[in-house]
N, C-alpha and C positions, 0 to 999 in steps of 0.2 A: 851675265851668263845667258847664253841664248838657248832657246828651246829646240829640241831636236826636230828635224824635218819630219812631217807625216810620212814622207816617202821612205824613211828609214825605219818606220815602226814595224816590229816583228809581226803584229797582227795583220797589218795591211799587206806585207809581203806574203804571209801565209794565205790570205784570201786571194791575192793575185796568182799564186801558184795553183791553188785549188781550182780557181776559175779557168786558168790556162789549161790545166789537165783535162777538165770537162770539155773545153772547146777543142782540144786536140783530138780527144776521143770522138766527139761528134763530127768534127770536120773530116777526120780520116775515114769514118764510116760512110760519109757521103761521097767522098772522092773515090773510095774503093769500090763503090757501087754495090754495097750490101743489098740483098734482095728487098728487105723491108724499107730501105731508103728509096730505092728505085720505085717501088710500089707507092710509097707515100707521095713522092713528087709527081708520079703519074696521076694520082687522085687529085692533086692540086690543080693540074691542068695547065701549068706554065711551061711544061717541057723539061727535059732532063738538063738543059743548060742551067736552069735555076738551081738544080741540085749541086752542080759544079760551082756555081757562083756562091751559093750559101756555104759550101764546104771550104772554099778558098777564103771567104770572108771570116769564117770561124778560125781558120789557121792564122790568118793575118792578125786577127784580134788577139789571139793567144800570144803571138810574138810581141805585139805592143805591150801587153800586160807584163811580160817578162823583161822588157827593156826598162832600165831605171828611169829614163825620162819619158817613156811611152805609156806609163800607167794611166794617166788621166784620159788620154785619147782612147786607149784600150777599153777603159771603163765606159766611156761615152758610146763608143761603137758597140760594145756588148749590150748596153742598155737599149740602144736603138734596135739591135738585132732581136733582143728578147721581147720588145714591144711588138715587133712584127710577128714573132713566133706566137705570142699570146693571141693576136688577132687571127692568125691562121687557125689556131686550135678552136677559137670561139666561133668563127664565121665559116670555116671551110671543112675541116677534117674531124672536128669533135675531139674527144679525148681530153685529158686533164691539162690545163695550162699551168698547173702548180709548179712544175719544175722550171718553166720559163719565168714565172713570177719570182721564184726564189733567186734564180740566177740574175734576173733583172734588178732585184732589190740589192743583192750583194754588189753588183756592178755599179749601181747608183751610189752606194756607200763608198766604194773605192774611188770613184770619180770625184765625189764630193770631198773626200779627205785629201785627194791629190790635186784639187783644183788650183790653177795658177793664182797667185796672190799678187797684188800690186805692191810695188816697192814704195816705201814711205817717201813722201815728198821731201826734197832737200830743204834744209832750213835756209831761209833767205838772209 
């Protein structure tokens, strides 16, 4: 009897959906140009192109998390994005990095549970 795949775990799917929902909300607010997002990215000093890039990355990551075979890559991409968000909060804009820490930790958990495994070596 084989063990069920971690990708089919209800907990992992629930986390993937919650993370994707958070990313859709964040990415959409950036792409829609909500005033607080425009101001935030203006303070960063990278230009508004970076707001569009970040919003598009968040939406792409959400799509990966919702794809049955994209969860690992979505988790890794979200973790990288949240590490950058933590650095931005700590070194550039201030504010609490806790939401990014929580999302990053959940993304790391999802990526770890969905990590590719090596197939067992064939018997000689």
